[in-house]
C-alpha positions as CSV (number, residue, x, y, z in Angstrom):
1,X,-2.5,11.0,-29.9
2,X,0.2,11.9,-27.4
3,X,0.6,14.1,-24.4
4,X,-2.4,15.5,-22.5
5,X,-5.0,13.5,-24.5
6,X,-3.4,10.2,-23.7
7,X,-3.0,11.1,-20.0
8,X,-6.6,12.2,-19.9
9,X,-7.8,8.9,-21.4
10,X,-5.7,7.0,-18.8
11,X,-7.2,9.0,-16.0
12,X,-10.7,8.4,-17.2
13,X,-10.0,4.7,-17.6
14,X,-8.6,4.4,-14.1
15,X,-11.5,6.3,-12.6
16,X,-14.0,4.0,-14.5
17,X,-12.2,0.9,-13.3
18,X,-12.2,2.2,-9.7
19,X,-15.9,3.0,-10.0
20,X,-16.6,-0.6,-11.2
21,X,-14.4,-2.0,-8.5
22,X,-16.4,0.0,-5.8
23,X,-19.5,-1.8,-7.0
24,X,-18.0,-5.3,-6.6
25,X,-19.3,-5.9,-3.1
26,X,-22.8,-5.2,-4.3
27,X,-22.5,-7.5,-7.4
28,X,-20.6,-10.3,-5.7
29,X,-21.1,-10.4,-1.9
30,X,-19.2,-13.6,-1.6
31,X,-16.2,-13.6,0.9
32,X,-13.8,-15.4,-1.5
33,X,-14.3,-12.9,-4.3
34,X,-13.9,-9.9,-2.1
35,X,-10.8,-11.4,-0.4
36,X,-9.3,-12.1,-3.8
37,X,-10.0,-8.5,-4.9
38,X,-8.5,-7.2,-1.7
39,X,-5.3,-9.3,-2.2
40,X,-4.9,-8.1,-5.7
41,X,-5.2,-4.5,-4.7
42,X,-2.8,-5.1,-1.8
43,X,-0.2,-6.5,-4.2
44,X,-0.6,-3.6,-6.5
45,X,0.0,-1.2,-3.6
46,X,3.1,-3.1,-2.6
47,X,4.4,-3.0,-6.2
48,X,3.8,0.7,-6.5
49,X,5.6,1.4,-3.3
50,X,8.6,-0.6,-4.6
51,X,8.4,1.4,-7.9
52,X,8.5,4.7,-6.0
53,X,11.3,3.6,-3.7
54,X,13.6,2.0,-6.1
55,X,12.5,3.3,-9.5
56,X,12.1,7.0,-8.8
57,X,14.1,7.6,-5.6
58,X,16.9,5.1,-6.5
59,X,17.0,3.7,-2.9
60,X,18.0,0.2,-2.0
61,X,15.1,-1.8,-0.5
62,X,16.1,-3.3,2.8
63,X,12.7,-4.3,4.1
64,X,10.0,-1.7,3.4
65,X,7.7,-4.7,2.8
66,X,8.0,-5.5,6.5
67,X,6.3,-2.3,7.4
68,X,3.7,-2.9,4.8
69,X,3.0,-6.3,6.2
70,X,2.9,-5.0,9.7
71,X,0.3,-2.4,8.8
72,X,-1.7,-5.1,6.9
73,X,-1.5,-7.5,9.8
74,X,-2.8,-4.9,12.4
75,X,-5.6,-3.8,10.0
76,X,-6.8,-7.3,9.4
77,X,-6.6,-8.3,13.0
78,X,-8.6,-5.3,14.2
79,X,-11.1,-5.7,11.3
80,X,-11.6,-9.4,12.2
81,X,-12.2,-8.4,15.8
82,X,-15.1,-6.2,14.7
83,X,-13.5,-2.7,14.5
84,X,-14.8,-0.7,11.6
85,X,-12.5,-1.0,8.5
86,X,-11.6,2.6,8.3
87,X,-10.5,2.8,11.9
88,X,-8.6,-0.5,11.5
89,X,-6.8,0.9,8.4
90,X,-5.9,4.1,10.3
91,X,-4.5,2.0,13.2
92,X,-2.6,-0.2,10.8
93,X,-1.1,2.8,9.1
94,X,-0.2,4.4,12.4
95,X,1.4,1.2,13.7
96,X,3.5,0.8,10.6
97,X,4.5,4.5,10.7
98,X,5.6,4.3,14.4
99,X,7.8,1.2,13.7
100,X,9.2,2.7,10.5
101,X,10.1,5.9,12.4
102,X,11.7,4.0,15.3
103,X,13.9,1.9,13.0
104,X,14.5,4.7,10.5
105,X,15.8,7.0,13.3
106,X,18.4,4.5,14.2
107,X,19.2,3.6,10.6
108,X,19.8,7.2,9.6
109,X,22.5,7.6,12.3
110,X,24.6,4.8,10.8
111,X,28.1,5.8,9.4
112,X,30.9,4.1,7.6
113,X,30.3,1.0,5.5
114,X,26.6,1.1,6.4
115,X,25.8,4.6,5.0
116,X,25.5,5.7,1.5
117,X,26.9,9.2,2.0
């Protein structure tokens, strides 16, 4: 089976896996299991961002992981301080975005040997 049937199966499998993963805290409320699952998902996110940046867009990576790490650091620090996780994630994403925009604004003005165009 090819085409739409295969894509539909993959979609259903991914949704089922995410549904089971959402139940993980109820089944295993241990900190180490949840921390491991979080690190695995974080690594998957970083790998997918690299796939989009280099694989689909054809861009050279010169440090997108730094912004990823900055957002993760801010999120974890705020979450450890007692801020709700969704607010901590929003703050981490906002911090990474602000730093990426500040560095990107300067980087896009480069000319000569530093530019690709």
